[in-house]
C-alpha positions as CSV (number, residue, x, y, z in Angstrom):
1,M,18.9,132.4,143.5
2,L,22.7,131.8,144.7
3,H,23.0,135.2,146.4
4,S,20.4,134.2,148.9
5,Y,22.7,131.6,150.3
6,L,25.5,134.0,150.6
7,P,25.2,134.4,154.3
8,E,24.9,130.7,155.0
9,F,28.2,130.1,152.6
10,L,29.9,133.0,154.5
11,A,29.2,131.3,157.8
12,V,30.3,127.9,156.5
13,A,33.6,129.0,155.1
14,T,34.4,131.1,158.2
15,L,34.0,128.2,160.5
16,H,35.7,125.8,158.3
17,M,38.6,128.2,158.0
18,L,38.9,128.4,161.7
19,A,38.7,125.0,162.3
20,L,41.6,124.5,159.8
21,M,43.6,126.8,161.3
22,A,43.2,125.1,164.9
23,P,46.2,123.0,165.8
24,G,45.2,119.4,165.0
25,P,46.5,116.1,163.3
26,D,46.5,117.9,159.8
27,F,48.5,121.0,160.9
28,I,51.0,118.6,162.6
29,L,51.4,116.4,159.8
30,T,51.9,119.1,157.5
31,T,54.4,120.8,159.7
32,R,56.4,117.7,160.1
33,N,56.3,116.6,156.3
34,S,57.6,120.1,155.2
35,L,60.4,119.6,157.7
36,V,61.2,116.1,157.2
37,Y,60.2,115.6,153.2
38,G,60.3,118.9,152.1
39,R,57.7,121.4,150.1
40,K,56.5,118.9,147.2
41,P,55.7,115.6,149.4
42,A,54.0,118.1,152.0
43,I,52.0,119.8,148.8
44,F,50.8,116.1,147.9
45,A,50.0,115.3,151.3
46,A,47.6,118.5,151.4
47,I,45.9,117.1,148.7
48,G,45.4,114.0,150.7
49,L,44.0,116.0,153.3
50,A,41.5,117.9,150.8
51,L,40.4,114.6,149.6
52,G,39.9,113.2,153.2
53,N,37.6,116.3,153.8
54,G,35.8,115.4,150.6
55,V,35.0,111.9,151.9
56,H,33.6,113.5,155.1
57,I,31.5,115.7,153.2
58,T,30.1,113.3,151.0
59,Y,29.1,110.9,153.5
60,S,27.5,113.8,155.8
61,L,25.8,114.8,152.4
62,I,23.8,111.4,152.3
63,G,23.4,111.1,156.1
64,I,26.1,108.6,157.0
65,G,27.4,111.1,159.3
66,Y,24.3,111.0,161.4
67,I,24.7,107.1,161.8
68,I,28.4,107.2,162.7
69,S,27.7,109.9,165.5
70,K,25.2,108.1,166.8
71,S,26.3,104.6,166.9
72,I,28.9,103.9,169.7
73,L,30.5,101.1,167.6
74,L,31.1,102.7,164.5
75,F,32.4,105.8,166.3
76,S,34.9,103.7,168.4
77,A,36.3,101.8,165.3
78,L,36.8,105.0,163.6
79,K,38.4,106.6,166.8
80,F,40.7,103.7,167.5
81,L,41.9,103.5,164.1
82,G,42.5,107.0,163.8
83,A,44.5,107.0,167.0
84,G,46.3,103.9,166.2
85,Y,47.4,105.7,162.6
86,L,48.4,108.8,164.3
87,M,50.5,107.1,167.2
88,F,52.2,104.8,164.1
89,I,53.3,107.9,162.3
90,G,54.4,109.5,165.6
91,Y,56.5,106.4,166.6
92,K,58.2,106.4,163.3
93,S,59.0,110.2,163.7
94,L,60.5,109.4,167.4
95,K,63.1,107.0,165.9
96,A,64.5,110.1,163.8
97,K,68.2,110.4,163.9
98,P,70.3,113.3,162.7
99,A,70.5,113.9,158.6
100,A,73.4,114.7,156.6
101,L,73.7,118.5,156.3
102,D,74.6,120.5,153.2
103,A,75.1,124.4,153.3
104,G,73.0,124.4,156.5
105,I,70.0,122.6,154.9
106,Q,69.0,119.2,155.8
107,E,69.0,116.2,153.1
108,H,65.2,115.5,153.1
109,K,64.0,112.0,153.3
110,T,61.9,110.8,150.3
111,I,58.5,109.8,150.1
112,G,56.7,109.1,146.8
113,R,53.8,111.1,145.8
114,L,51.0,108.4,146.2
115,A,52.4,107.9,149.6
116,A,52.6,111.4,150.5
117,I,48.7,111.5,149.4
118,K,47.7,108.6,151.2
119,M,49.6,109.7,154.4
120,G,47.2,113.1,154.2
121,L,44.2,111.1,153.4
122,L,44.3,108.8,156.1
123,T,45.3,111.2,158.8
124,N,42.3,113.1,157.7
125,I,39.5,110.6,157.4
126,S,40.6,108.6,160.4
127,N,40.0,111.7,162.7
128,P,36.4,111.1,164.4
129,K,36.8,114.8,165.3
130,V,36.4,115.7,161.6
131,T,33.5,113.5,161.3
132,L,31.6,115.5,164.2
133,F,32.6,118.7,162.9
134,Y,30.8,118.3,159.3
135,F,28.1,116.3,161.2
136,A,27.4,119.6,163.3
137,L,28.1,121.7,160.1
138,F,25.7,119.9,158.0
139,T,23.1,119.6,160.8
140,Q,23.3,123.0,163.0
141,V,24.9,125.5,160.3
142,I,23.4,124.2,157.0
143,H,19.6,124.6,156.5
144,P,18.0,120.9,155.9
145,F,16.2,122.4,152.8
146,T,19.2,123.9,151.1
147,P,19.5,122.5,147.8
148,V,21.9,119.5,147.3
149,G,23.6,121.2,144.7
150,I,24.4,124.4,147.0
151,K,25.6,122.2,149.3
152,M,28.0,120.0,147.1
153,L,29.4,123.8,146.2
154,Y,30.1,124.3,149.7
155,G,31.7,121.0,150.0
156,L,34.0,122.1,146.8
157,E,34.9,125.4,148.4
158,M,35.8,123.5,151.8
159,C,37.9,121.0,149.9
160,A,39.7,123.7,147.8
161,A,40.1,125.9,151.0
162,T,41.8,122.8,152.8
163,F,44.1,122.2,150.0
164,V,45.3,125.9,149.7
165,W,45.5,126.3,153.4
166,F,47.9,123.4,153.8
167,A,49.7,123.9,150.6
168,L,50.3,127.3,151.9
169,V,51.6,126.1,155.3
170,A,54.0,123.6,153.5
171,T,55.6,126.2,151.0
172,L,56.0,128.9,153.9
173,L,57.6,126.0,156.3
174,S,59.8,124.7,153.3
175,Q,61.4,128.2,152.6
176,N,65.3,127.9,152.6
177,K,65.3,130.4,155.5
178,V,63.1,128.3,157.8
179,Q,64.7,125.1,156.9
180,A,68.2,126.4,157.3
181,K,67.0,127.6,161.0
182,F,66.0,123.9,161.8
183,A,68.8,122.3,159.7
184,K,70.6,121.4,163.0
185,I,67.6,120.6,164.9
186,Q,65.5,118.9,162.4
187,Y,65.6,115.3,164.0
188,K,64.9,116.9,167.3
189,M,61.9,118.8,165.8
190,E,60.8,115.4,164.2
191,K,60.8,113.6,167.6
192,F,58.9,116.6,168.8
193,M,56.3,116.3,166.3
194,G,56.0,112.5,166.7
195,A,55.4,113.0,170.2
196,A,52.7,115.4,169.5
197,L,51.2,113.0,167.1
198,I,51.3,110.5,169.6
199,L,49.8,112.6,172.4
200,L,46.9,113.7,169.7
201,G,46.4,110.1,169.1
202,L,45.8,109.2,172.9
203,K,43.6,112.2,172.9
204,V,41.6,110.8,169.9
205,A,41.5,107.2,171.7
206,L,40.0,109.0,174.9
207,S,37.3,111.3,172.9
208,K,33.7,110.5,173.3
209,A,30.9,111.2,170.6
210,K,28.8,114.0,171.8
């Protein structure tokens, strides 16, 4: 029985992976956290991003995604909350100052595990584009008669893929060689990431449901 859903699974996994690799708030947040906080906090934020995907998948499975996509009020509320949060993180990044250097590696700022997870979770669940992506995935790609159990397996795979991808990005960007290259311009990079997050926030605020 499971093998009959393999083509659909591959289509879902491929589309989801392409969406993960596309530059967006999740990718920029992971890049910022890797350079600013280091590997572990960035990986914990990746856990938050995966949990956020789980939230989107859950309400898509029970049909709330459809309601959100069709309700101007709900979509607008989600949109402005998401935009505000992205711009808040961006503003904090714009206030960055040069950090102390030690053998060419910047001294990372600190952030707790739960705070890192929360940052990833809020960034993901407050992005209305992710809402629309999952709505399209569960209505246009996944057949309506696909068993709920199979859909849940798709969801688990997408959550796992989200964590693995962003944990990999965090690991690569937190390598000593990479950190050394960015050490002297770390605060400038943080400002750049902050500006990118603010621009993304503005883009989210101006987005419209389709």
